[in-house]
N, C-alpha and C positions, 0 to 999 in steps of 0.2 A: 791836033795839039790843043787849040786855039781851047775848044770847050773846054779839056778837061785842069789847062791853067786857071781859067773860068769857073769851074766848078771847086780848082782847091782854095783859089782865093774868096770863096765863099761859103768855105765849113770853116775857113780858120779868120776869116769876118766876125763870123757869131762869138758876141760875147761868153769870159769863162762861167759867167753865173751862169746861164741857159745850159753847157755843157754839164756842170755840176748840178743841178737843178736832175737834171735828164739822167741822168745817172744815179741818183740817190733815187729819183720817181723807178726806175727797172731795178735798183736794186730791189726794194718795198714787192716791187711787182712778183719778183722771182720768188722773194722769201715765204710771203704772203699764197703762194702756190704752188710751189715745187713742190709739199709731203702730196699734193691730189695723184699723183701720178703714180704711187707705190702699189694701190687695191687695184689700179684698172692693169698693170704688169700683172697682175697676179692673176689675170681672168676676172674678178670680182665684180660684174656691175652697179649700177647706182644710179642717183641720181645727179648731175653737174652741180658740184660744190661753188661757192660764192666764196671768190677772193677773204681773205684773214676769216670771215665767219663760217664756211665751211657748209651746211645743212643747215646749221643751227638756225638762218630764219624761216626755216619751213615748220620744222618745228615751234617755232612762238605762234606762227599762223595758223598751224590747225591740232595742235596740244599732241601730246604723246598717243594717246587712244586711235585719233581718227588718223597720225600719219602712217606712221609702224602701216596700219591695215593697208592703207591706199598701196605703201610703196613695194609691200610683200605683192601686194596682188600683179603691181604691174612687173617690175623688176624678181619675183621670185622666191623661195623660200631662204637664201643667200643672198645680202647684197650690201654694197660699200656707206656710209653713211657717215660723213666726216665730224665730229665736236672739233669746231673752230679749223684748227690746224693739226689736229690730232686723227688717225684714224680707227675707224670704228665701224665693224663689221655686225650687221643684222642677222642672226639664224634662231630662222622659226621652223626647221626643220627637227621634227621631235626626238631621230635618231640625232642625230649631233647634238641636238640639248643634253639628253642622255649620257654619252660621253663626256662634255663639258660638265658637268655636273658629279660624275660618279668616275667611269671609270679614267680619266684623262687630270682629274680634281686636282692633282700636282702641282699639273701646267696652272691650272684656272683655281690657283687658291684665291686670292685676292679679288676685291671688286675695286673701281674705278678709283686710282689716284688722282683724277682731277676734279678735285673737292676742296673748298677751303677749310681750314680746318689749322687746329695748334696741338697741344699735351694732350687735352682732353678729348677733344674728336677722333685725335687717335688712339688712344685709349678706349675707346668705345666698342665693343665687341665687332657691331656692324663695320666699323672702318678700319678693325684692328688688321693688321697684314701679315704673312706669314708665322711663323713661332710666338711672337706675341698674341696673335689668333689663337691657334692652336692652346696656348695656354688660359686663354678666358673663356677660351668655348668650354675646356675642361674642365673648368673651377666654378662655373655658370651649372651645366647640366644637369648636379644632381639637387638644384635646387626647383627644378621643378618637376620629378618625381610627382607621382601621384598623392603618397605619404606629402609632402610640401602641400600640392590643391587643394586636396584632403583641408589640410588647416586654415587654409584660404576661404573656404566657402564661408566661415561666420563673415565676416568683412566686407564681401557681395553681400550678402541676403544686411545687414546694413545697407546697401547705396541699394538694392532694390525699395525697402521699404521707403526710403524717401520717394520714390522714382514713381511709388503707384503712390502715394499720394499726390503725388503732380498729375498723373494721367487721372485721377479720380476727379481735380479740380478741372480740368481741363471736359471730362466726361459730363459734369453736372452742367457745364457755361457754353456747351454744346461750341468752344471756340476753336478754330485751325490754330493749330500747332504749325510749326516748325520744326520734325519729327527730327535733324540733325543735332540740333538746338537741345532737345529735349535730349539724346540716347547722349550727347555729350558730356551734360551735367554726371549723369551718370557714368559713367569713361572715366569722366575726370577724378569722381568719387573713387573708386575702385581702385585706379593704379597708385593715387596718391594713396590709399590705406595698402594696398597689398605690396608697393614699393616703399613709401618712405614711412609710413606705421603711423600716420597723421591723418583726426577728422576734419576734414574741411568743409562740409556739406554743402558744393557748390550749386546744388540744385536750389537752395533756398537763401544763400549769402552770396553773393556775386563782388560783393566788396572786400572779402576775405584777401588778404593780401598775395597768401599763395596762388589763387584761383585769377589773380589779375595778371599776375606778371609767366601764368602757365597759358592762360587766352591769349598774351601779348604776343608770346616765342612764339607759340603754333600761327599765330595772323599774319604775324610780320613778313613785310618782302623786301628786308633791308640786306639779308644775301642775293636775292639779283644779280646785281650789276659784279660782284665779287667771284660768282660762278665764270659770270661770261668773261670777265677776266681770266682766268685762270685756265676756260677753255682756249681762250687767242694766244697768251702769251705764257704760262706756264711753263717752263719756271723761272722767265726772267723778273716777272711782278708775285713771285713767292713768297717777297718780303711783307705782302701786303698784308696777307692773311692772317698771321695771326697780331698784327695793328690794328686790323677792321675790327676782328673779334671783340679783343679786350676796351678800343677805345667803343666803337656803336652799340657792338649790344648788349646792352644794360643787363637786359631781361634774365640772360643767360649767366651774367654774372651774379643776378641774384641766388640764381638754382646750385652754383658752385660754393656762394658762401652759408648760402639755408644748409646743403647736405652737408659742407664745414661744420655749422653748430650742430646738425643732427646725431653726427660721428661722436661730438664731447659729448652732449647730452648722453650718447649709447652708455659711455664707456665709464661714466662717471653714475648710472642709474644702477649695469650691475646686473640686472632682476631677472634679465632675460627671461620676461613672461612675452617678447614680441615676434609674433610672425610673419616677418614680411623678409621681403630682397632683402634689405638694408641689411635686418642683423644678422643673418643669414650669412652673407659676405663677411661682417665683423667676426662671425663665429669662424669661417676660416681663418682668421688672422691668426686667432689662436692653435690653430693643429698643423705641422709643416704637410704644406704640398709635396705628397710622392708623387705623381703624374711625373711622366717619361718627355720631355723636351725635343723639338725638330734637337739633331745636334750636340745634344745635353745641354743646349742653352735657352735663353730666352730674351727676344729683343727688347730694349727700352721706347722705341718710339718705332713708327708707324712705317717710317721709309727706313731704308738698308743704314745703319750706322757698324763701326767699333764696340760699342759701348755694349757690353754684353752682361748675362747675370745669372746667377749660379742657376742648376738644373731642377733644383728643390728649393722652392721659395711660397712665401706667400702675395693675395692682393696688398698692392699699394693703396694707400687713401686716395689718393690720384684715378687707382684704379675703379676704387669703389665708386669715386663721386661718377667718373664717368659713365656705370655701367645707371644707377639709380637716373641717371638725365637721358641716358639712352629710351630705358625699358618707359619713362614716361614720354619723350616722343613719340617712340612707335607706338607706343600700348595705347595716350590718347584719341588720335584722329580715324587709325587706325580701325578701330573696334567699332567706335562711334558711326562712322560712315558704312561698316559693311551690315550695322545694325540697321542702318536708316531706309538703305537698299532694300533688304529684305523687308521692313515692314510696308514699303510700297508697293514692291511685289506681292505682299500678301492681302493689300490694300487690293489692288487689282485684279486678285484672283480669288476670290471668297471662298471658294468652295477648294480652297488647298488650305486656305485658312482655317476651316472652321474642319478640316482633315486632321490638321494638326491638336487642333483642341480636341477632338471626338479624342486623338490617341494620349492624349496629357492624361484627360479623366479616364479613360481605360485602364490605363496603363500607374499610372501615380495614384489617382484617385486624388485626395487629401495629404497626401505628403509630400515635405515640402518639397521642392528641388533642391538636392547634391549631388557630388561628384557621381556616388553610384549610378542612383538609380535614370541619370537623364540617359545615360548610353542605352538607356533602353527603350527610349527613345529613337526609332530607329527611321520615321519618315521627316521629325522634324530635325534630322542628321541630315536626311536627303537634300532640304529645303536649303541646307544649310548651308551646306557642297554647291547646290544649283545655285545660290546667290550670290558665291565664291567665283564659280566659274565667268557668270552672265557678270558679274561682276568686282573682277579683281583690286585691289584696294591698288596695292602697287599694279601698277602697269606695263611695267618692265623689271630684269638685274639687267647687273651688267659686271660680265668679270674681265680682267686684263690676262693680257696671253702672258706669260712666263718664257716661253723657250719659241723659238718656233716651230712649227708642226703641221700636219695632214692629217682630215680630218673626212672621209669619203670625198677625196678626192680635192679637198675643198683646203686651201696654203693661207694657213693662219698665223700671219708676223707676229713677232716678240714684240710687247707694248702695245697690241693693238689692243681697243676697247671695245668685245663682245656683248653687243645687246642682245637679250633676251627677252622679246614685246612679247607680253605673258596676254593682257589686252587680246593680241589679235590673233594668236596663237588660241586664247579662247573662245576666240568667235570665228573660227576657220570648217566652214559647215564641208569640209571634207570628213573635219572630228565630229561636230558636232552639227548635224542639222539644224537647218532650223535656231541659230546661233540665237538670233533677236528673244527666242521666244523661252519663257518659264516654266521647265518644264521637270519637276526635280527626279520625274520618274528616269533620269537618264546617270542618277545614281543608284537606284534600287542594283541587291547583289548581283540580278542573273544580269543587267545591262552593264555594271562595269567591269566584267567579266572581256566582255569589248574594247572597252576603253583601248586606246592605243599609249602607250606609256608614256611621259611627259609631254600629254594633249591636256594635261590638268594641272599645274603646276601656281597656285594664287600663291604659298609662302616658299616658293624655291624649292631649290631638292636637295638632294645629297649632303656632305656633311656639313654642306651650308644654309642647310634651310633655316629654318623663322625660329629662333630656339624656343622664343613663348606662343608657338600654335597652339601649344594645350592651356596657356593660362585664356589667350584670346577666345578658345573656342567653350571654356565652361564657363566665363563670363557670361558669352552671347547665348547659349542654350541656359542658361539657368534664366537669362532676364526675360528670355520672349518665352519660356514657358512659365514663367510667374505672371508676366505681364495677361497673355493669352487666355486664362484661367478667368481672369474677370473684366478682358475687354478685346476690343476687336477695334485694326485699324481697318477705317473706310475713305476712300477718297473723296476729294470738296472741289466747288469750281479753279482754286487754285493746284489742284494737282496738277506736271507736268507728266507729259507720257508722248513720246518719246523723252526720257530724263537729259536734259543740256548738261552736258560734263563741261567744266573746268579745263584746259591746258596744261595744267601743271604733272609732274611722274607719281603722282597719287592721285586716283581717280574719286572724284568730287562734285558735286552737285553746283553746280555754276550758280544757280539762284535759292538752292537751298531744296528740301523737300516738305510740302506743307500735305496734310494730312489731318483728318479726323480723329478721335479720338470716340469707342462708344460705349456704355458699357452694356455685359454680358444680359442679360435676363433672366 
């Protein structure tokens, strides 16, 4: 009895401040860790999450390409991965991927909602949700038809001509060249002309105000902090999103204002001689949209809202500006990186490079590359496909689960982030033997018949597949065709192999890709 009384006296003698601190610490710990039991109870294996941060520290340490590959090898093709305090499920089973992207698309329509943004951001077709995404996709798809792409080839030829001059200079000087920077100038010129209808010649005019702001917005790391804040605390700090974007990202504000001025100029001009994406979207404003929308309405915001718009409507100026910005951001770095990885692969495989050059000579002769004739270059197409298999620029795609659903005995809870690790799937030896080998024969007509569906998804798949993939492939194949007619890529002392990747979600060479360019005899 005396011992009990002594214990009670000790307990009640502890200062209140210490008790309050203890309760606060316990409450924070519970808040930080309670979400981590959800996927475990569903029988989904995975690495142990860190309080508050989840599995994000591992992602920062190893990068997207390496980490997901390692986790799949350890835990299997379906595993848990906590994005901060939010449940994520990594899915590398091609049959489940197929159902997510096609059969059950209505459940997995939206991309991740854990990202910073404002009205402009969520008006981009890449990030738009539900009915708003459907409206944008329906309106934009006709801008990427064969007829539209044919009309863009003269703009692409101008950029290729400037690139050829730079290649000529490097060949004559025998200087080493960071091929990423070289192709970056080309893709910037193409995107500026095909999206905005402007000629910036970034390959020779690095001081152009458009070029300077474009490079800064792509190279900036300012968004890393706000992304982390979203993963950890969303929606507690959701209000910071718009504040951050409005006050700190000056380059983004430049593009918004730039697009507004272009819109005003186009409407005053009225000559309709432009053949770019901006003009195509402006033209749709002059004709009513007859497309059917989900539930007969179109949402005005990315998030669910009570504000609805009529079923038949036109692009708003805000939506046009948003598409111009995302077309630029999505089309610049991705295509430049793919071209650089392909040049690196050809430099290290001169026999493959020579085979492409022979095909160009035999099939096209002296005929300039255009939309029609590059379709005849079947071996070039195989090489492009193999480049995108080995080096998929988007290392992953993310879909949000719209409802509780079971696929192949796996339970996917509502609001979970489903991560489809493209790089890991493309490097799975079960589907791609010797995955690190560059082998275009994987995509021969005979070999493609044996491919497991949804094990090759460099542009995603289903209704939400990359809308600009045909334009990207056009500008990629046209420039490779024209360059390989006169030059060849060769390795040098600074050429890395294997390439060391950065740790971001987009696959990129951490140290650039250094090659030499030689003129053909």
